C-alpha positions as CSV (number, residue, x, y, z in Angstrom):
1,M,24.7,37.7,5.4
2,T,22.8,34.3,4.8
3,R,23.2,31.8,7.2
4,V,22.7,28.3,4.6
5,A,22.2,24.6,6.3
6,L,23.2,21.9,3.7
7,L,21.6,18.9,3.9
8,G,22.2,16.0,1.9
9,A,26.0,17.2,2.5
10,T,27.3,14.9,0.5
11,G,25.5,13.5,-2.8
12,S,25.5,15.5,-6.4
13,I,23.5,18.6,-4.5
14,G,25.4,18.9,-1.8
15,R,28.7,19.1,-3.6
16,Q,27.8,21.9,-5.7
17,A,26.2,23.5,-2.8
18,I,29.4,24.0,-1.0
19,E,31.0,25.2,-4.0
20,I,28.7,27.7,-4.6
21,V,28.3,29.0,-0.8
22,E,32.3,28.5,-1.1
23,T,32.7,31.3,-4.4
24,N,29.3,33.6,-2.8
25,P,30.7,35.7,0.2
26,G,26.9,36.6,1.1
27,L,26.4,33.2,2.2
28,E,27.9,31.5,5.2
29,L,27.4,27.3,5.9
30,V,26.6,26.8,9.1
31,A,24.9,23.4,9.5
32,A,25.8,20.7,7.3
33,A,24.2,17.4,7.7
34,S,25.1,13.4,5.6
35,G,23.7,10.4,5.4
36,S,26.4,8.2,6.3
37,E,29.5,9.5,5.1
38,S,31.3,11.9,8.0
39,I,31.5,15.7,7.5
40,D,33.9,17.2,10.3
41,G,34.8,20.3,10.2
42,L,32.7,21.3,7.1
43,A,30.1,23.5,8.8
44,P,30.1,24.8,12.9
45,W,27.0,22.4,13.3
46,T,27.3,18.6,11.7
47,Q,25.8,15.9,12.0
48,V,25.7,12.2,10.7
49,G,22.5,10.6,10.3
50,G,19.6,11.1,13.0
51,D,17.0,13.8,13.7
52,L,17.7,16.8,10.7
53,T,15.4,19.1,12.8
54,E,18.0,18.9,15.8
55,L,20.7,20.0,13.7
56,L,18.0,23.5,12.5
57,E,16.7,23.9,15.8
58,R,20.9,24.2,16.9
59,A,21.9,26.3,14.3
60,E,18.8,28.4,13.3
61,P,19.7,28.8,9.5
62,D,18.4,31.5,7.2
63,V,17.5,29.5,4.4
64,V,17.5,25.9,4.2
65,L,18.8,23.4,1.2
66,N,17.7,20.0,1.6
67,A,19.1,17.8,-0.9
68,V,18.3,14.6,1.2
69,V,17.0,11.4,-1.2
70,G,13.8,10.3,-0.8
71,F,11.0,9.9,2.4
72,A,14.1,10.4,4.7
73,G,13.4,14.3,3.8
74,L,9.9,14.6,4.8
75,P,11.0,15.9,9.0
76,A,13.2,18.9,7.6
77,T,10.9,19.9,4.8
78,L,8.0,20.1,7.4
79,W,9.8,21.8,10.1
80,T,11.2,24.2,7.8
81,L,8.3,25.7,6.2
82,E,6.4,25.4,10.0
83,R,9.1,28.1,11.3
84,G,9.1,30.3,8.3
85,V,12.4,29.8,7.2
86,T,13.2,30.1,3.4
87,L,13.1,26.2,1.6
88,A,15.8,25.5,-1.1
89,L,14.1,22.1,-2.2
90,A,16.0,19.5,-4.0
91,N,14.0,17.0,-1.8
92,K,11.0,16.4,-4.2
93,E,9.8,13.4,-3.0
94,S,8.9,15.4,0.4
95,L,6.2,17.5,-1.2
96,V,5.4,14.5,-3.3
97,A,4.4,12.6,-0.9
98,A,3.1,15.1,1.9
99,G,1.9,17.9,-0.3
100,E,-1.2,18.8,1.5
101,L,0.5,18.9,4.5
102,A,3.9,20.9,3.7
103,L,1.3,24.2,1.4
104,A,-0.7,24.2,4.8
105,A,3.2,24.9,6.9
106,R,3.9,26.9,4.5
107,E,0.9,29.1,5.1
108,R,1.0,28.7,8.3
109,G,4.9,29.4,8.3
110,G,4.6,32.4,5.6
111,G,8.3,31.7,4.6
112,L,9.9,31.4,0.9
113,L,9.4,27.9,-0.5
114,L,12.3,28.1,-3.4
115,P,12.6,25.0,-5.9
116,V,16.3,23.6,-6.2
117,D,15.3,20.8,-9.3
118,S,16.1,23.0,-12.8
119,E,12.8,22.1,-13.8
120,H,10.8,23.5,-11.1
121,S,13.6,26.0,-10.6
122,A,12.9,27.4,-14.4
123,L,9.2,27.1,-14.1
124,F,9.4,29.4,-11.3
125,Q,11.5,32.1,-13.1
126,C,8.6,32.1,-15.7
127,L,5.8,32.3,-13.6
128,E,7.6,35.2,-11.5
129,G,5.3,37.8,-11.3
130,R,2.4,36.5,-13.4
131,R,-1.4,36.3,-12.0
132,A,-2.7,32.6,-12.1
133,E,-5.4,33.2,-14.0
134,E,-2.9,34.7,-16.9
135,V,-0.9,30.9,-17.0
136,D,-2.8,28.2,-19.3
137,S,-0.3,25.4,-18.8
138,L,2.9,24.2,-17.6
139,V,5.5,22.0,-19.8
140,L,8.3,19.6,-18.1
141,T,11.4,18.3,-20.0
142,A,13.2,14.7,-20.4
143,S,16.1,14.1,-21.9
144,G,15.1,11.2,-21.8
145,G,17.3,8.8,-20.2
146,P,19.8,6.2,-21.4
147,F,17.1,4.1,-22.9
148,R,14.8,6.7,-25.0
149,G,13.6,5.5,-28.0
150,R,13.6,1.8,-26.7
151,R,10.8,-0.7,-27.0
152,R,10.0,-2.5,-23.8
153,D,11.0,-5.6,-24.9
154,E,14.5,-3.6,-25.6
155,L,14.6,-3.2,-21.5
156,V,14.4,-6.4,-20.7
157,D,18.0,-6.9,-19.6
158,V,18.7,-4.2,-18.3
159,T,21.7,-3.4,-15.8
160,P,22.7,-0.9,-13.5
161,E,24.9,-0.3,-15.2
162,Q,23.7,0.4,-18.3
163,A,20.7,2.2,-16.0
164,L,23.1,5.1,-14.6
165,A,24.5,5.9,-17.6
166,H,22.9,9.1,-18.0
167,P,23.6,11.2,-21.0
168,T,23.1,14.5,-19.9
169,W,22.6,14.9,-16.3
170,R,25.1,13.7,-13.8
171,M,23.1,12.6,-10.7
172,G,23.1,10.3,-7.4
173,R,22.5,7.0,-8.3
174,K,18.6,7.2,-7.7
175,I,17.4,9.9,-9.4
176,T,19.2,8.5,-12.0
177,V,18.0,5.0,-11.9
178,D,14.4,7.6,-12.1
179,S,15.5,9.7,-15.0
180,A,15.8,6.0,-16.4
181,T,12.3,5.1,-16.4
182,L,11.1,8.2,-16.3
183,A,9.7,7.8,-12.4
184,N,11.8,11.4,-12.1
185,K,9.2,13.2,-14.4
186,G,6.6,11.9,-12.2
187,L,7.9,12.6,-9.6
188,E,8.2,15.9,-10.9
189,L,4.4,16.6,-12.4
190,I,3.3,15.9,-8.9
191,E,5.2,18.4,-7.1
192,A,4.7,21.2,-10.0
193,H,1.0,20.8,-9.2
194,F,1.3,21.5,-5.6
195,L,4.0,24.0,-5.7
196,F,2.5,25.8,-8.7
197,G,-1.5,25.2,-7.7
198,V,-1.9,24.1,-11.2
199,A,-4.7,21.0,-12.5
200,Y,-2.5,18.0,-13.7
201,E,-4.5,17.8,-16.9
202,Q,-2.4,21.3,-17.0
203,I,0.9,19.9,-17.7
204,D,2.9,18.4,-19.8
205,V,5.9,16.4,-20.3
206,V,7.9,16.4,-23.4
207,I,10.9,14.6,-24.2
208,H,13.9,17.0,-25.2
209,P,16.8,14.9,-25.4
210,T,19.6,17.9,-25.6
211,S,18.3,18.9,-21.8
212,V,18.4,22.9,-22.8
213,V,15.5,23.5,-22.6
214,H,14.2,23.1,-18.9
215,G,11.2,24.6,-18.4
216,L,8.2,26.1,-20.3
217,A,5.5,28.2,-19.3
218,R,2.2,28.5,-21.4
219,F,-0.2,31.8,-21.3
220,R,-3.9,32.5,-22.6
221,D,-2.8,35.2,-25.1
222,G,-0.5,32.1,-26.6
223,A,2.6,33.1,-25.2
224,S,4.9,31.2,-24.0
225,L,8.2,31.8,-22.3
226,A,11.3,28.9,-21.7
227,H,14.1,28.6,-19.6
228,L,17.1,28.2,-21.3
229,G,20.9,26.7,-20.1
230,Y,23.5,24.1,-20.8
231,P,23.1,21.9,-18.1
232,D,24.6,22.8,-14.6
233,M,22.7,22.5,-11.1
234,R,24.3,25.1,-9.9
235,V,22.4,26.9,-11.6
236,P,19.1,27.0,-10.0
237,I,21.2,26.9,-6.5
238,S,22.6,29.2,-6.8
239,F,19.8,31.2,-8.2
240,A,17.9,29.7,-4.6
241,L,20.8,30.3,-2.6
242,T,20.7,34.0,-3.6
243,Y,17.2,34.4,-4.2
244,P,16.0,36.9,-5.5
245,E,19.4,38.0,-6.6
246,R,20.9,36.1,-9.3
247,A,25.0,35.6,-8.0
248,P,27.3,35.5,-10.7
249,T,28.5,31.6,-11.7
250,S,31.3,30.5,-13.3
251,V,28.5,27.8,-15.4
252,A,29.0,28.8,-19.4
253,R,26.6,31.1,-21.2
254,L,24.5,29.3,-24.0
255,E,25.5,29.1,-27.3
256,L,22.0,29.5,-29.6
257,A,24.1,28.9,-32.8
258,G,24.0,24.5,-32.9
259,T,21.8,24.5,-30.6
260,T,19.5,22.0,-31.3
261,L,15.5,22.1,-29.4
262,E,13.6,19.1,-30.2
263,F,10.6,17.6,-28.4
264,L,9.1,14.1,-28.3
265,A,6.3,13.4,-26.7
266,P,6.8,10.1,-23.7
267,D,6.4,6.4,-24.7
268,V,4.2,6.1,-21.4
269,E,3.0,2.3,-22.7
270,T,7.1,1.4,-22.2
271,F,8.4,4.2,-19.7
272,S,4.4,3.4,-17.3
273,L,6.1,4.9,-14.2
274,L,5.1,8.1,-15.7
275,R,1.7,7.2,-16.1
276,L,1.2,5.9,-13.3
277,A,2.5,9.3,-11.1
278,R,-0.1,11.4,-13.2
279,E,-2.7,8.6,-12.0
280,A,-1.6,8.6,-8.5
281,G,-1.4,12.7,-8.3
282,E,-4.7,12.4,-10.1
283,R,-6.7,10.2,-7.1
284,G,-4.6,11.9,-4.6
285,G,-5.2,11.2,-0.5
286,T,-2.1,9.3,0.2
287,L,-1.6,7.8,-3.3
288,P,1.6,10.0,-4.6
289,C,3.2,8.9,-1.3
290,V,2.7,5.5,-1.9
291,F,4.0,5.9,-5.5
292,N,7.3,7.4,-3.6
293,A,7.5,4.9,-1.2
294,A,6.9,1.5,-3.7
295,N,9.2,3.7,-6.1
296,E,12.3,4.2,-3.6
297,V,11.7,0.4,-2.2
298,A,12.4,-0.9,-5.9
299,V,15.3,1.5,-7.3
300,E,17.0,-0.3,-4.5
301,A,16.0,-3.7,-5.3
302,F,16.9,-2.8,-9.0
303,L,20.3,-1.6,-7.9
304,D,21.1,-4.4,-5.5
305,G,20.5,-7.1,-8.5
306,R,17.1,-8.2,-6.7
307,L,14.9,-6.9,-8.8
308,P,14.8,-6.5,-13.6
309,F,14.2,-3.0,-15.1
310,L,10.8,-3.8,-15.6
311,G,9.9,-5.0,-12.2
312,I,10.0,-1.5,-11.1
313,A,7.0,-0.3,-12.2
314,D,5.4,-3.8,-12.1
315,A,6.1,-2.7,-7.8
316,V,5.0,0.1,-7.7
317,D,2.1,-0.5,-10.0
318,E,0.9,-3.4,-7.1
319,A,1.7,-0.7,-4.5
320,L,-0.8,1.6,-5.6
321,A,-3.4,-1.4,-6.7
322,A,-3.0,-2.5,-3.0
323,S,-3.9,1.1,-1.4
324,D,-6.9,2.6,-0.7
325,G,-5.4,6.2,-1.0
326,A,-6.9,8.2,2.1
327,P,-6.2,11.6,2.8
328,A,-3.2,12.4,5.4
329,R,-4.9,13.7,8.1
330,D,-1.0,13.9,9.6
331,L,2.5,13.1,9.8
332,S,1.6,10.0,11.2
333,D,-1.1,8.6,8.8
334,L,1.6,9.3,5.6
335,V,4.1,7.6,8.0
336,E,1.8,4.1,7.8
337,A,1.3,4.4,4.3
338,D,5.0,5.4,3.1
339,A,5.1,1.9,5.0
340,A,2.2,-0.6,4.0
341,A,4.4,0.6,0.3
342,R,7.6,0.3,1.1
343,R,6.1,-3.6,2.1
344,I,4.3,-4.4,-0.6
345,A,7.1,-3.7,-2.8
346,A,9.9,-5.2,-0.9
347,E,7.8,-8.3,-1.4
348,V,7.8,-8.1,-5.3
349,G,12.1,-7.2,-5.1
350,A,11.9,-10.1,-2.1
């Protein structure tokens, strides 16, 4: 029996994870946490808000599924990696913000880090059993969100309701806006760099409107392996929670007849957050942390009506320009860089 701790139980990932646990007799939900909603009775150990590491200490799980949104998920990520507990990571922001620290913690703890993002889960599966020297490059796919094909001048008056109308995925509000701006793909680009140890110039992003191909790995012999399936997060969640096995799910099997595989280059001038993320990752240090923090604040301001859609990228750009990007020696340095970026982005969205 695998003891599962679920952090972020009331979000989109959390709700689907509960479904996976309930239908798999080999999984037991021993702890659950939410940010603000009551979850009494969901698991033997539950918590609303507060220090999530205290919950994990009490529950002693075998697997931690971290589906907390944003930088707030970082302490739980580091706790899990330090102790060698298997981490099913849906909180991409903690790895983006603390990539070097997280990898060092994993090295010390010796546990498994299994990505839950559909794209990184796909790449993990394509790369499994392959030596690093065999890999030529990786390809992340993006749906393009609701504004695919639009020019910058067509995005001036975008409303939160329009940005939240994603054409293929059903996700939380923050990640849905990130998909609309392509910030989400920028975060995933940085996450892929740390997860797979691949240089940024070896990671490509393409727009794939139907979201059937979730990731593709190219190898030195000219071959490529792709992971295909209908867009359904239950697949990567189940894969991470039941690894190394593949438990059955109720997800429909892909019908190839009539399936369209179209790929387009991203417009990084209109959707500049993807470009800014790559630049932040390449420059390194605390700049990925700054990118993430400023984006979180700017997205919240946009959803609250205090910042226009295009202002999200402007706020992130200002925060990056104001930061020296010095490397973080420890968690306190990251917290400081995160706070400084939030202050700058908040001023833009005031």
